[in-house]
Each structure stands twice: as C-alpha cells, then as structure tokens.
C-alpha positions, 0 to 999 in steps of 0.5 A: 496470494501475496506475502504476510505483513507482520503486526509491527509493519501493519501498525506502522502502515496504519499510521499513514493518513487514509490507510486502513485494513482493506488497503493493507490487505491489497498490499499483502496480496500484491506482495508488499510485506514491509513499509520499506518495500514502498520506498520510492514507489509510484502510487499510480503503479501500485494502484494499477497493480491493485486494479489488476489484482481485483480484475477491474478499475478499483483504485480512485483518486482517494486510493492513490492519495492514500498510497501516496501518503503511505509511500511518503511515510516509507520514504521518511522511515528510510 
C-alpha cells in the first residue's frame, strides 16, 4: 500500500523509545518512508492516519507517545 522504508531508515527509527517493527510497518503503509518525513509532524494526526488504515480506533495513548518519541528523534536529526 505505502512506500518501503530502507534498512538504514528502519534502524534509525527503531532507536526511538517504544518504536517497534509493527509501528514501522504501519508507517510504511501510510506512506512514511524516511525519518525526515516526520519532522514537525503531529503524533495525533499520524495516529489518526493509522486508525484510518486499519479501519478502527487502534492507536492508544501509548502508541501516540511512541509516535511523539519518533517525531522528536526526527526533529533532532533535522
């Protein structure tokens, strides 16, 4: 459905606290391919896109917190 995250980008993303392979898969499916794609993003909007992808409310507060961690990592790499 979405793009493909390179192995280097995947390794970078996995450095964020609470980010695992399943979250990376969701990000791929919504078209996020690089850490830089998340610079300045809103974790709630990304969570909503993932919810829409799976067709139900899926992302809880822990998922949003994990996305916030990933976005903070993206912002520090900028």
